[in-house]
TIVO-681496 format. One record per residue (C-alpha): residue in one letter; x, y, z. Coordinates in steps of 0.02 Angstrom, whole numbers, plus 32768, in hexadecimal, padded with zeros to 4 digits. Layout:
<fitis>
AXYZ;...
</fitis>
This chain:
<fitis>
X75D081067BF6;X75CD81087B32;X768C80D57B26;X7674804D7BAF;X75E280057B58;X76447FFC7ABB;X76D47FA17B10;X76557F257B58;X76097F077AB4;X76B97EE57A62;X76FA7E897AF3;X76EA7DDD7AA1;X77437E187A0B;X77D07E627A65;X77EB7DCB7AC9;X77FA7D647A2C;X787B7DDE79D7;X78EE7DD37A75;X78E07D197A79;X79077D1379C7;X799D7D8979DD;X79E47D237A74;X79CE7C7D7A12;X7A307CCD797B;X7AB57D0979EB;X7AD57C727A4C;X7ACC7C0C79A2;X7B4B7C7E7955;X7BCA7C5A79DD;X7BAC7B9F79E0;X7BC27B99791F;X7C667C007926;X7CB67B9579A7;X7CD37C1A7A28;X7C407BEB7A9A;X7C617BE37B56;X7BA97BB67B81;X7BD57AFC7BA5;X7C857B147BED;X7CB87B207C9C;X7CEB7BCE7CE8;X7D957BE37D15;X7D9A7BD97DD2;X7E4F7BCA7DEB;X7EB57C567E3D;X7F607C027E0A;X7FCA7B707DF8;X80667B497E5A;X80D57ABF7E30;X804F7A6A7DBF;X7FCB7A7A7E49;X7F357AE37E27;X7EFD7B5C7EAB;X7E327B757EB1;X7DDE7C147EE0;X7D827BAC7F69;X7E247B777FB1;X7E6B7C237FAB;X7DD17C6E7FF4;X7DCF7BED8086;X7E7F7C1780B1;X7E557CD080A4;X7DC67CB68120;X7E347C5A8196;X7EC07CE2818C;X7E3F7D7281B7;X7E007D128242;X7D567D60822D;X7D897E0D823F;X7D567E9F81C7;X7DEB7EE88170;X7E0B7F7A80F7;X7E207F578042;X7EE57F7D8047;X7EE77EFC80DD;X7E8E7E778074;X7F077E8F7FE5;X7F987E798059;X7F457DD880A7;X7F277DA17FFA;X7FE07DB17FD7;X800D7D57807B;X7F997CBA8051;X7FDC7CB27FB0;X80997CAF7FF5;X805F7C2B8063;X80217BB87FD9;X80C67BD77F7A;X81207BA38022;X80BA7B04802F;X80BD7ACE7F76;X81717B067F4B;X81DA7B0C7FE3;X81947A76804C;X81CC79F17FC6;X827C7A397FD9;X826F7A2D8091;X823F79738087;X82D07959800D;X835179828091;X82EC79468122;X82C579F0817F;X824179EF820C;X820B7A5382A5;X81F17A07834B;X816F7A3D83C7;X82037A79843E;X82427AE783AE;X818F7B318392;X81797B608446;X822C7BAC8454;X82057C1C83C2;X81637C54840C;X81B87C7184B4;X82507CBD8482;X82287D2B83E3;X81AD7DAF83FB;X81D97DED8347;X81977D5282F1;X81397D91825F;X80A57D1A8270;X80897D3D8319;X80907DF08303;X800E7DE38271;X7F9E7D7E82DB;X7F9C7DE1836A;X7F987E8E830F;X7EF07EEE8306;X7ED07F058247;X7E737F9F826C;X7EFF7FF382D4;X7F9A7F91828E;X7FCC7F8C834A;X7FDE7EF983BE;X7F4B7ED4841D;X7F547F2E84C3;X7F3C7E97852E;X7FE27E3D84D5;X804E7ED984C5;X80E37EF68529;X80E57FAC855D;X81967FBC855D;X81BB7F8D84A1;X81017FA4845D;X811B7EF38410;X80E37E418450;X80F87E148505;X81307D5C84F0;X80E97D218595;X803D7D6D8574;X803F7D1B84C3;X80697C6E851C;X7FE07C8D8598;X7F647CB68514;X7F9B7C1D84A8;X7F7D7BA58541;X7ED87BF48564;X7EA47BC984A5;X7EEA7B1B84B4;X7E907AF78554;X7DF27B448514;X7D5E7B0684A5;X7DB07B3383FD;X7E637B0483FD;X7E5D7AE4833E;X7E5B7BAC832B;X7F0A7BA48361;X7F477B2482ED;X7F567B87824D;X7FC27C0182AA;X802F7B7482E9;X80467B33823A;X807F7BD981FB;X80FE7BEB827D;X81457B438255;X814A7B7981A1;X81B57C0F81DE;X822B7BA08237;X82347B2681A8;X82567BAF8127;X82E37BF881A1;X833B7B4F81B0;X832C7B2980F6;X837D7BD880D0;X83FC7BCB814D;X84397B27810E;X84557B72806D;X84AE7C0480B2;X852B7B998112;X85427B40806D;X85877BE3801F;X86467BEC8012;X86AE7C847FEF;X875E7C5D7FAA;X87FF7CC17FCD;X87F37CED7F14;X87427D397F30;X87807D977FC5;X88187DDA7F69;X87AF7E177ECF;X87377E6C7F44;X87BE7EC27FA0;X880B7F017EFD;X87697F3B7EC0;X87457F9B7F66;X87F37FE47F88;X88597FEB7EE9;X885980A47EB7;X887C80F57E0D;X88A381AA7DC4;X887D81D17D14;X888F82597C97;X8803825E7C0D;X87B482C77B80;X870982B17B3B;X8663830E7B16;X85B782E07B56;X852382C07AE5;X84CC83547B2C;X854A83CD7AE1;X850F839E7A36;X845383D17A0D;X83DB836179BD;X83D683D37920;X848883B478FA;X846C82F678CE;X83F182AD784E;X83A082057843;X831A81A477E6;X829F81217802;X831480A677B0;X839980CC783B;X831780B078C5;X82E380057879;X83907FD5785F;X83C07FF7791A;X83237F9D794F;X834C7EFC78E7;X83FE7EFD7933;X83CF7F1379E9;X83197ED479FB;X83627E437A68;X83AD7EB67ADD;X83537EBF7B83;X831D7F707B7D;X82AD7F417ADA;X825A7EAE7B36;X81F67E887BD8;X81D57DFD7C3F;X811A7E1D7C5D;X807F7E587BFF;X804A7F1C7C1E;X7FCB7F8A7BD9;X7FCA803E7BC3;X7F2C80A97BCA;X7EF681647BB2;X7E7B81997C32;X7E04822A7C4F;X7DA9824E7CF4;X7D1482B87D23;X7D1D82F37DDA;X7C7982FB7E34;X7C81838A7EB3;X7BF483E87F0B;X7BB1847B7EA4;X7B74851B7EEC;X7AC784D67ED9;X7AF684437F48;X7B4484A87FC8;X7AA3851E7FDA;X7A3584817FD6;X7A928431806C;X7A9E84D380CA;X79DB84F280BC;X79C0843E80EF;X7A258456818B;X79D4850281A3;X792484BB81A7;X794A844E8236;X798084DD82A5;X78D0850182FC;X78B1844C831E;X7960843A8361;X794884D383D0;X78A5848C841E;X78F283DA842B;X78DD839684D8;X794082F384B0;X79E483398460;X7A2E82898455;X79A3823C83F2;X799C82DA8387;X7A5082D38360;X7A4A8215833D;X79B7822582BF;X79F582C5825E;X7AB382C68265;X7B3D827681F6;X7BB0826C8280;X7BAC81F18319;X7C168263837B;X7B9382F38399;X7BB583198450;X7C57837D8469;X7CA883F884DC;X7D0A84958499;X7D79851784F3;X7D9585C284AB;X7DD485DA83FA;X7DB5851C83C1;X7D15854A836F;X7D0C85B382C3;X7D31866C82DD;X7C83869982A3;X7C2886478333;X7CAB862D83C2;X7C9786C48416;X7BD386C28408;X7BBB86168441;X7C1E863484E4;X7BB886CC850A;X7B12867C84DA;X7A8F8633854E;X7A7C85738557;X7A13852A84D9;X7A4385A78451;X7A5D855483AB;X7ADA85A0832D;X7AE785928271;X7AE4853C81F4;X7B90856081DD;X7C1A84FD817A;X7CAC84A981C9;X7D1584108194;X7CB983E680F7;X7C0783F58149;X7B79845D8177;X7B5084688232;X7ADF84A582B3;X7B2184AA8363;X7ABA84B88407;X7B0C84FC84A5;X7AE5848A8539;X7B3E84DB85C1;X7BE785178609;X7C58849A8674;X7D0A849786BE;X7D6C8405867D;X7E2083CD8675;X7E7D83B385D2;X7ECC83188604;X7EA1828C868A;X7F04820586C7;X7EB181658704;X7EC5809E8724;X7E4280148719;X7E207F6A8726;X7DC37F1E869E;X7D497E7B86AA;X7D017E38861B;X7C6D7DB2861C;X7C917CFD85F4;X7C277C6E85B8;X7C077C3C866F;X7BF37CF786B9;X7B727D708673;X7B7C7E2B8692;X7B147E278739;X7B9C7DB88784;X7C2F7E2B873C;X7BD27ECB8782;X7BC77E708837;X7C7C7E45882D;X7CA87EFB87FF;X7C447F418892;X7CA47EC58904;X7D4D7F0288BE;X7D187FB088D2;X7CF27F918989;X7D8F7F3489A9;X7DF57FCD8965;X7D90804889C6;X7DC37FDB8A5E;X7E7D7FE88A3B;X7E9B7F5889B6;X7F2A7F81893D;X7EDE7FBD8893;X7F797FA28833;X7F937EED8872;X7EDA7EC98851;X7EE77F088798;X7F8E7EA88780;X7F307E0B87C7;X7E857E11876D;X7E7C7E9B86DF;X7E557E578639;X7EAC7EE685E9;X7F5D7E9485F4;X7FAE7F3185B3;X7F897F9C863B;X7F787F1386BF;X80397F0686B6;X80437FC186EF;X7FC27FA18779;X7F387FD9870B;X7F88808686ED;X7F5280D9863F;X7FC1816A8656;X7F808213861A;X7EFC8222858F;X7EA382AC8547;X7DD982BA8530;X7DA6824D849C;X7E3781CE84A5;X7DD581468508;X7D26810784D2;X7C9A81868503;X7C55813285A7;X7CFF811485EE;X7D3381CD85B5;X7C99821B8608;X7CB881C586AA;X7D6E820486B1;X7D5782B1867B;X7CB782CD86DB;X7CF1827D8781;X7D6B82BA880A;X7E1A827D883D;X7E0181E288A6;X7D5881B38869;X7D3D80FD8839;X7CAF80F087BA;X7C7B8050876F;X7C5C805C86AE;X7C157FDC8633;X7C607FF18589;X7C6F7F8384E6;X7D087F30853B;X7CB57EFF85D9;X7CA57F4A8688;X7D307FC286C5;X7D4E7FFC8775;X7DA980A28761;X7E15810287DD;X7E2B81BE87A6;X7EDE81DD87E4;X7F038288879F;X7EBF83198735;X7F0D83B186E1;X7EC884578712;X7E10847386EF;X7DDC84F08666;X7D3F853A8628;X7CF284E08593;X7C4284DB8545;X7BDE84438529;X7B9884338483;X7B2683C78416;X7B3483D68355;X7AD483A082BF;X7B3D83958222;X7B27835D816F;X7BB5833780FE;X7BC1839D8069;X7BBC832E7FD0;X7B8183387F18;X7ACD83137EFA;X7A8C828D7E8C;X7A6683167E0A;X7B25834C7E08;X7B5A82947DFB;X7AEC826F7D6B;X7B2A830D7D18;X7BD382D87D16;X7BA8822A7CE8;X7B4B82617C50;X7BDD82D57C1A;X7C5A823C7C2D;X7BD381C07BD7;X7BB982417B49;X7C77824F7B31;X7C91818F7B28;X7C0681767AB1;X7C3E81FE7A38;X7CF281D27A3B;X7CF881157A38;X7DA1810579ED;X7E4B81317A30;X7E6F81AB79A9;X7DC2821079C2;X7DDC81FE7A85;X7E88825B7A81;X7E5482CC7A06;X7DAE83037A5C;X7E1983147AFF;X7E9583837AB4;X7E0C83F17A70;X7DAB83FF7B0F;X7DFA846E7B96;X7D8C84267C1E;X7DDB837E7C11;X7E8F83377C30;X7ED882997BF5;X7F4082317C71;X7FB381AA7C2F;X7FDD81087C7E;X8058809E7C16;X809080127C88;X7FFA7FBC7CC7;X80127F037D0C;X7F8C7E8B7D10;X7F977E7A7DC9;X7FA57F2D7DF1;X7F367F6F7E7A;X7F5E80317E73;X7F4D80A87DDB;X7F7D815C7E0F;X7F0681A17E8B;X7E73813A7E46;X7E0380EF7ED0;X7DF480307EB0;X7E2B80287DFB;X7E347F677DEE;X7D9A7F617D7F;X7DE77FD87D09;X7E8E7F797D0F;X7E337ED77CE0;X7DD67F347C50;X7E7D7F637C09;X7EA77EAF7C03;X7E0F7E7C7BAF;X7E007F107B2F;X7E507F237A7D;X7ECC7FAA7A54;X7E7180467A2E;X7DD280147A91;X7D76809E7AF9;X7D2B805E7BA0;X7C85807C7BEF;X7C7380F27C79;X7CC080BB7D1C;X7C88810E7DC4;X7D1A81167E3F;X7CEF81717ED7;X7CCB82227EB0;X7D0C82117DF5;X7CC481CD7D59;X7D50817A7CED;X7D5D814D7C3E;X7DF981037BE8;X7E4480D47B40;X7EB4803D7B26;X7F5180907AE1;X7FD480067AE8;X7FE87F3F7AF8;X80907F027B21;X809F7E4A7B2B;X81297DED7B7E;X81C97DE17B16;X82107E4E7A8B;X81B07EEE7A7E;X81737F2179D7;X81CF7FB9797B;X813D80267993;X814180137A4A;X81F1803A7A61;X81FF80B379D4;X821D814D7A47;X82B180EC7AA1;X82F880B279F8;X82F8816579C5;X836381977A56;X83DD81167A3C;X83F4813F7986;X840981FE79AC;X848581C37A34;X84EC816779AC;X84DC81EE7932;X8521826E79B4;X85B181F079E4;X85E581F37920;X85E982AB7920;X864C82BF79C6;X86C782327985;X86D4829778E1;X8708832F7940;X878A82CF79AA;X87E882947917;X883081E278EC;X88B2818A7952;X88C9822179C7;X88FE82217A82;X88BA82787B1D;X891983127AFD;X88F883267A45;X883583037A50;X882E837C7AED;X887D84007A75;X880583CA79E2;X876C83DE7A3B;X87A084777AAB;X877D84287B53;X883384167B9F;X886B83767BF2;X8808834D7C92;X883182E37D28;X87E3827D7DA0;X8826822B7E3D;X880581A17EBE;X878F81367E4A;X877580827E88;X87177FF27E2B;X867E7FFE7EA5;X866480BA7E7A;X85B180E17E3F;X85F781677DC3;X869581B67D88;X86AF82697DD0;X869982E97D3B;X865082617CC0;X85CA82147D24;X858381627D30;X85DF81027CA0;X85F080487CC8;X863D80287C1F;X86C480A77C38;X86E680747CF5;X87017FC47CBB;X87787FFA7C2E;X87DE80617CAF;X87FF7FD77D1F;X883C7F697C8C;X88C37FE57C5C;X896C7FE47C9E;X89C480877CE7;X89E981047C66;X8985809E7BDA;X88FC80FC7B81;X885380C07B45;X880680BB7A97;X8778813F7A87;X86D680F87AD7;X8625811E7AB5;X85DD81207B6C;X8527813A7BA5;X853E81EC7BBE;X85C682227B42;X866781F37AE2;X870981F47B3F;X87BB81B97B34;X881681917BE0;X88C481817C1C;X88FA81217CC0;X897281977D19;X898B813E7DB9;X895580977E06;X8950808F7ECB;X89457FD07EF1;X88D77F857F77;X892D7F858024;X89817EDB802C;X89727ED880ED;X88A97ECF80D4;X886B7E3F8139;X881B7DC480C5;X87BE7D6F814F;X875E7E18816E;X873C7E2680B1;X870A7D738092;X868B7D8B8129;X86407E1F80DC;X862D7DD28030;X85DE7D388081;X85687DA480E3;X853C7DF38040;X85137D5F7FE6;X84B97D1D8081;X84427DAE807A;X84037D807FC9;X83DA7CCB7FFA;X832C7CE3804A;X82E57D377FA8;X834C7CF07F25;X832A7C3B7F50;X826E7C597F5C;X826F7CA67EB2;X82DC7C217E61;X825E7B987EA8;X81C77BFE7E67;X821B7C017DB8;X823E7B4C7DC5;X81887B207DFE;X81377B7E7D74;X80C57BEC7DD2;X80347C367D85;X7FE07CC07DE8;X7F277CDD7DAB;X7EE97D447E48;X7EC87DE27DCE;X7E397D897D83;X7DDC7D877E25;X7E197E1F7E88;
</fitis>
């Protein structure tokens, strides 16, 4: 209490000190001109064609696209990309549609819905995001895709209902797809391939050349055989820094990273095992196993049936021989500690075949009405009515209704629990009525496999996971490391001296990246890398069962990369140049293929059946420069000595086999045209994006 009293007595002084510090901090920012206090926060996710896209507008569209459904993080990322691309279409491409007068009629829209079950918009809208499968009610059993007739029926129901506006965004998206196809097809029809283009393509594809050559690869010279200094490196960089390989068209960051994995300790294992073990007497005495399991188990699937050899070896034979009510455990299984109570022995099949009729309540019918209708249907079937025909006409499960309600064979656990129990506990020919989350089902059990002995069990299980103490211990280790090594040099040195940690490097992190190795949800760390200064060490980040700290090791801005960032690559290039000079000196000046082959002791080599479209030259490898030179030579002509990507070579063309003059140009022209057309959809869109000055700032928010 003495310490508390002192704090109370000094509270006024403390408040004054804190207030003064805050005023001083704010004032310094104001005086420095760096204050953001009175400025408006950046609330735009991007800009397209001069139009700013606010976060509110983007989130509204996301909400419409998700249709109120819960989706995973990965699915939400995909949805954000789709919404962004829709905005690009609207702001960039629609202006192009207006210029050339493209539109979509209602008739075209319905023809697309009616005749194209592969339409991307329809498939996205009618796919369950949890399973990535088309909803059963709209699936075509033969293809697994959409059934167009079912889709049309569903759409008509929406348009005739109370909320037809729910369909309009989907309709607009389909219109956009049709417009895009029309626009791209118009461009494709404008492409023209001349006879000259076709002839050139035919020559490149069919002309063949045989060569003789001599040379050495750079790998035949060791790095120790050449010498260079920093002046050579700087000179090469100055001469080639405008080359594409020394520049980049986007900003990137590089980090060095250390992780501390949090795993259960032996003490954690023993603690959880004892916790489960303490429940054993109460579990043995429990009258209501269902309630006890719900209150004490981490699993929602507590009741299970097992046949011989499906349980761990140490309890399998014991539990089958034990009396009902016996509890076994605690034992480890699949990352948990479990207690399992034997409830009894039953004879059940491995698989069941059944058919059903599903009725769902509507706004005008409550569950009581549905149950009465189900009883009437059951009575009608018992009196001879055709189950299959009733299922086809009435069942809300459109997928099985097409097949008379038949669900084919299924194993235990495939269906929802209520449905599952009715089928596996019943007999062939039974007509149970079951209520599930989907509505009321009238089921007919049509077949079963041979019954086998299984034991019924109920289990209590607790997941084996690290304790708070274990998490805290690992956090303290990471935090202490970050505090003691707050610069990049200290960070690297400490990691190298500590065998318990290992550095990971990520050299090419883009601002919009969402994946970083196997790290769980690394966006916060990626955003940090773009706010930090080079050499800065991060705070501790918790990612799943890892604690992470990182140091910013490189900043590469768009454009020409600085010398230090590309020094390793420059060094490789300089070494290659020095090796080329050494190889040339061994070849001698103004020598031919035979003389050079003799000088370097390799003998003359040959390669046949080379064409211009070849990826590489047999015996030499991928050498675009040498390949181009070969096809510029006449038969019998020798090249100059050429420094290639992989070595230094001299080549002679021994024989040229021209392209077949009988090749049908029409076929070649058609092929070249198809290749050009295949690039239109992507390249036209990219060109419009470049022209429209697109700024994508989504990374600031997601």
